[in-house]
C-alpha positions as CSV (number, residue, x, y, z in Angstrom):
1,X,-25.1,-0.1,10.1
2,X,-26.0,-1.9,6.9
3,X,-29.1,-4.6,7.7
4,X,-30.0,-7.6,5.9
5,X,-32.7,-7.4,3.3
6,X,-36.2,-8.4,3.9
7,X,-35.4,-11.5,2.0
8,X,-32.3,-12.6,4.1
9,X,-33.9,-11.3,7.6
10,X,-36.9,-13.6,6.7
11,X,-34.7,-16.9,6.1
12,X,-33.0,-15.7,9.3
13,X,-36.0,-16.1,10.8
14,X,-36.9,-19.7,9.2
15,X,-33.2,-20.7,10.4
16,X,-33.7,-19.9,13.8
17,X,-37.1,-21.9,14.1
18,X,-35.7,-24.7,12.4
19,X,-31.8,-25.0,12.9
20,X,-31.8,-26.5,16.5
21,X,-33.9,-29.4,14.9
22,X,-31.1,-30.1,11.9
23,X,-28.5,-29.6,14.1
24,X,-27.4,-26.7,12.1
25,X,-24.2,-24.5,12.6
26,X,-21.2,-23.1,10.8
27,X,-18.0,-24.7,10.2
28,X,-16.4,-22.1,12.1
29,X,-19.0,-21.7,15.3
30,X,-19.2,-18.9,17.9
31,X,-18.3,-20.3,20.7
32,X,-19.7,-20.2,24.3
33,X,-18.1,-21.5,27.6
34,X,-18.0,-24.9,25.8
35,X,-16.6,-25.9,22.3
36,X,-19.8,-28.1,22.1
37,X,-22.0,-25.5,22.8
38,X,-22.8,-24.4,19.6
39,X,-26.1,-22.0,19.2
40,X,-28.0,-22.3,15.5
41,X,-29.4,-19.0,16.1
42,X,-26.3,-17.2,16.9
43,X,-24.0,-18.9,14.2
44,X,-26.8,-18.0,11.7
45,X,-26.7,-14.5,12.6
46,X,-22.9,-14.3,12.2
47,X,-23.2,-15.8,8.9
48,X,-25.7,-13.4,7.8
49,X,-23.4,-10.3,9.0
50,X,-20.6,-11.7,7.1
51,X,-22.8,-11.8,4.2
52,X,-24.0,-8.3,4.7
53,X,-20.8,-7.0,5.5
54,X,-18.3,-8.6,2.8
55,X,-19.0,-7.0,-0.9
56,X,-19.5,-10.0,-3.5
57,X,-16.8,-11.0,-5.4
58,X,-17.2,-9.5,-9.0
59,X,-14.2,-10.7,-11.1
60,X,-14.0,-9.5,-14.4
61,X,-10.4,-9.2,-15.8
62,X,-7.8,-11.7,-17.0
63,X,-5.1,-11.7,-14.6
64,X,-4.0,-14.8,-13.2
65,X,-1.5,-15.3,-9.6
66,X,1.0,-17.4,-9.3
67,X,0.6,-20.3,-5.9
68,X,4.3,-21.5,-6.3
69,X,5.1,-20.7,-3.0
70,X,1.7,-22.4,-1.5
71,X,2.7,-25.6,-3.6
72,X,6.2,-25.6,-1.6
73,X,4.3,-25.4,1.6
74,X,2.4,-28.4,0.9
75,X,5.2,-30.1,-0.3
76,X,6.5,-29.6,3.0
77,X,3.7,-30.4,5.0
78,X,3.2,-33.7,2.8
79,X,6.6,-35.1,3.3
80,X,6.9,-33.6,7.1
81,X,3.5,-33.5,8.6
82,X,1.7,-31.2,10.3
83,X,4.2,-30.8,13.3
84,X,6.2,-29.0,10.6
85,X,3.5,-26.1,10.5
86,X,5.4,-23.5,13.3
87,X,8.6,-23.9,11.1
88,X,6.7,-22.7,7.7
89,X,4.1,-20.1,9.5
90,X,6.9,-17.4,8.0
91,X,6.4,-19.1,4.5
92,X,2.7,-18.6,4.7
93,X,2.6,-15.3,6.0
94,X,4.7,-13.8,2.6
95,X,2.5,-16.2,0.5
96,X,-0.7,-14.4,2.5
97,X,1.3,-11.2,2.1
98,X,2.0,-11.6,-1.4
99,X,-1.9,-12.2,-1.8
100,X,-2.9,-9.1,-0.4
101,X,-1.0,-7.1,-2.8
102,X,-3.5,-8.3,-5.7
103,X,-7.1,-7.1,-6.7
104,X,-9.0,-10.0,-7.0
105,X,-11.9,-8.9,-9.2
106,X,-9.1,-8.1,-12.0
107,X,-8.9,-11.9,-12.3
108,X,-10.9,-14.1,-14.1
109,X,-13.9,-16.2,-12.9
110,X,-11.9,-19.3,-12.1
111,X,-8.8,-17.5,-11.3
112,X,-10.5,-15.5,-8.3
113,X,-12.2,-18.3,-6.9
114,X,-9.2,-20.4,-6.4
115,X,-7.5,-17.0,-5.1
116,X,-9.7,-16.9,-2.5
117,X,-9.7,-20.6,-1.8
118,X,-6.3,-20.7,-1.7
119,X,-5.9,-17.5,0.9
120,X,-8.5,-19.2,2.8
121,X,-6.4,-22.2,3.4
122,X,-3.3,-20.6,3.9
123,X,-4.8,-18.7,6.8
124,X,-6.3,-22.1,8.0
125,X,-3.2,-23.2,8.3
126,X,-1.6,-19.9,10.0
127,X,-4.4,-20.8,12.7
128,X,-3.5,-24.2,13.3
129,X,0.0,-23.2,13.6
130,X,-0.8,-20.7,15.8
131,X,-2.6,-23.5,18.0
132,X,0.3,-25.6,17.8
133,X,2.7,-23.1,19.2
134,X,0.2,-22.0,22.1
135,X,-0.1,-25.6,23.2
136,X,-3.6,-26.0,22.2
137,X,-5.3,-29.4,21.2
138,X,-7.8,-27.7,18.6
139,X,-8.0,-24.2,16.6
140,X,-11.2,-23.2,18.1
141,X,-8.9,-22.5,21.1
142,X,-7.4,-19.6,19.7
143,X,-9.0,-16.3,20.2
144,X,-10.8,-14.7,17.5
145,X,-9.7,-18.0,15.4
146,X,-12.4,-17.5,12.8
147,X,-13.7,-14.0,13.2
148,X,-10.5,-11.9,13.5
149,X,-9.1,-10.5,10.5
150,X,-6.0,-11.6,9.0
151,X,-5.5,-10.2,5.8
152,X,-6.3,-7.0,3.9
153,X,-7.4,-6.9,0.5
154,X,-8.6,-4.6,-1.6
155,X,-8.2,-2.1,1.5
156,X,-10.4,-4.1,3.3
157,X,-10.0,-6.4,6.4
158,X,-11.2,-9.9,6.2
159,X,-11.5,-12.9,8.5
160,X,-11.8,-16.6,7.5
161,X,-15.4,-16.4,8.3
162,X,-16.0,-13.5,5.8
163,X,-14.1,-15.1,3.1
164,X,-15.7,-18.3,3.3
165,X,-19.5,-16.7,3.5
166,X,-18.9,-13.4,1.8
167,X,-16.4,-14.7,-1.1
168,X,-15.6,-18.2,-1.7
169,X,-19.8,-19.6,-1.2
170,X,-20.6,-16.8,-3.8
171,X,-19.1,-18.3,-6.6
172,X,-22.2,-20.6,-6.2
173,X,-20.4,-24.2,-6.5
174,X,-20.9,-26.7,-3.5
175,X,-17.9,-28.7,-4.2
176,X,-15.8,-26.0,-1.9
177,X,-16.9,-27.6,0.9
178,X,-14.8,-30.5,0.2
179,X,-11.8,-27.8,-0.5
180,X,-12.0,-25.5,2.5
181,X,-10.0,-26.9,5.4
182,X,-10.1,-26.3,9.0
183,X,-7.3,-27.5,10.9
184,X,-9.4,-30.5,12.1
185,X,-9.6,-34.0,12.3
186,X,-13.1,-34.1,10.8
187,X,-12.5,-31.6,8.0
188,X,-11.3,-32.5,4.2
189,X,-8.0,-33.1,3.4
190,X,-5.6,-30.4,2.2
191,X,-4.6,-31.2,-1.7
192,X,-1.2,-31.7,-2.3
193,X,-1.3,-28.9,-4.9
194,X,-2.6,-25.5,-4.8
195,X,-5.8,-25.0,-6.7
196,X,-5.5,-23.4,-10.1
197,X,-7.8,-21.4,-12.2
198,X,-7.0,-23.9,-15.6
199,X,-7.7,-27.0,-13.1
200,X,-10.2,-26.2,-10.3
201,X,-13.4,-27.2,-11.9
202,X,-11.3,-30.8,-12.4
203,X,-9.6,-30.2,-8.6
204,X,-12.9,-29.4,-7.2
205,X,-14.9,-32.7,-8.6
206,X,-12.0,-35.1,-7.3
207,X,-12.0,-33.0,-4.1
208,X,-15.7,-33.8,-3.3
209,X,-15.3,-37.3,-4.5
210,X,-12.0,-38.3,-2.4
211,X,-14.4,-36.1,0.8
212,X,-17.0,-38.7,0.4
213,X,-15.1,-41.8,-0.1
214,X,-12.7,-41.5,2.6
215,X,-15.3,-41.5,5.2
216,X,-17.7,-38.1,4.8
217,X,-20.2,-40.8,3.3
218,X,-20.7,-44.3,5.3
219,X,-23.3,-46.8,4.9
220,X,-23.9,-48.3,8.2
221,X,-25.0,-51.7,9.5
222,X,-28.2,-51.0,10.3
223,X,-28.8,-49.1,6.8
224,X,-28.4,-45.5,7.8
225,X,-26.1,-43.5,5.5
226,X,-23.8,-41.6,7.8
227,X,-22.9,-38.4,6.9
228,X,-20.0,-35.5,7.5
229,X,-21.5,-32.8,10.0
230,X,-20.4,-30.2,7.2
231,X,-23.4,-31.7,5.4
232,X,-25.6,-30.8,8.1
233,X,-24.2,-27.2,8.2
234,X,-24.1,-26.7,4.5
235,X,-26.4,-29.1,3.1
236,X,-28.3,-26.3,1.7
237,X,-25.4,-25.5,-0.7
238,X,-25.9,-28.6,-2.7
239,X,-29.4,-28.7,-2.9
240,X,-29.7,-25.1,-4.1
241,X,-26.3,-24.3,-5.5
242,X,-27.9,-21.1,-7.2
243,X,-29.1,-19.4,-4.2
244,X,-25.8,-20.0,-2.2
245,X,-24.7,-18.7,0.5
246,X,-28.2,-20.8,1.2
247,X,-29.8,-19.7,4.5
248,X,-32.4,-21.7,4.6
249,X,-31.8,-25.4,5.9
250,X,-32.2,-28.2,3.5
251,X,-34.0,-31.7,4.2
252,X,-32.0,-34.8,4.8
253,X,-33.5,-36.8,1.8
254,X,-32.6,-33.7,-0.4
255,X,-29.2,-33.5,0.6
256,X,-29.0,-37.4,0.4
257,X,-30.2,-36.9,-3.6
258,X,-28.0,-34.1,-3.9
259,X,-24.8,-35.7,-2.9
260,X,-25.7,-39.1,-4.9
261,X,-24.0,-37.6,-8.3
262,X,-20.8,-37.8,-6.0
263,X,-20.9,-40.8,-4.2
264,X,-18.9,-44.0,-5.1
265,X,-21.3,-45.9,-7.9
266,X,-22.3,-49.2,-4.9
267,X,-23.0,-46.7,-2.5
268,X,-25.0,-44.2,-4.5
269,X,-26.9,-47.2,-6.0
270,X,-28.0,-48.7,-2.8
271,X,-28.7,-44.9,-1.7
272,X,-31.3,-44.8,-4.4
273,X,-32.9,-47.5,-3.9
274,X,-32.8,-47.8,-0.2
275,X,-33.5,-44.2,0.5
276,X,-31.9,-44.7,3.8
277,X,-32.1,-42.4,6.9
278,X,-29.6,-39.7,7.2
279,X,-27.4,-39.2,10.3
280,X,-24.8,-36.5,10.6
281,X,-21.7,-37.6,12.2
282,X,-19.9,-35.7,15.3
283,X,-17.5,-33.5,14.2
284,X,-13.7,-34.2,15.3
285,X,-12.1,-30.8,15.8
286,X,-8.9,-32.0,17.5
287,X,-5.7,-30.2,15.5
288,X,-4.5,-31.8,12.3
289,X,-3.8,-30.6,8.8
290,X,-3.2,-33.8,6.5
291,X,-2.2,-33.4,3.1
292,X,-3.8,-36.3,0.7
């Protein structure tokens, strides 16, 4: 068994001490008897385990991957809605299987990043399809939802949890939190196109701005800044991107300042002047996969 480094262990202890106060968790919490019962310490330890157990991405090649199959799936979802998901599960399975034949470390950095983002989102769509087929109202009711491996890459079984924390976050770009979906009402919407190596910087910038504009950041009537709970869980990545995946939580004021660059101009100006109190909104885990 591999144990976390002293630095990681120290950060985990501090995470456990302050996590409850700040309301931290993970995008994909470990569940007890209730969906709403989320332990910051348990989820923090789960994050550390996935980071320690998953080799970091080391892209050093020049290859690329064809994501046209995912483009067709996204077009179908945009046209017919997420009720088509069970019908598209076979196409999603074939797309995931095609990515499993690729060694992402033989790709360039941008191509490797979009490989992992697209693979993750395809896996999340398959999870949502499983929830629909089982008659569940949330992906959290699917057994092993985010911890169960669903793909083997370079001989290693990977779950959604391990791809997010062990791969995608290690590219040290916090905008990815507006690109990863989870099949729920409060998660970011899917782009109508796959992420591409040549376009990923512009795509991620557009995605984070769209996420914030579409309701992830709202000025309340009593001069509070309401933020998506995604920023409670992952705000430290925006404050300290070079340390991604960041374990130590960040203050609410630091998160507000870090997000200012992507907020709509009027909202950013107000947030800079008024320094409003940050309040994190409740996360709606009801099943939905929207394309926008």
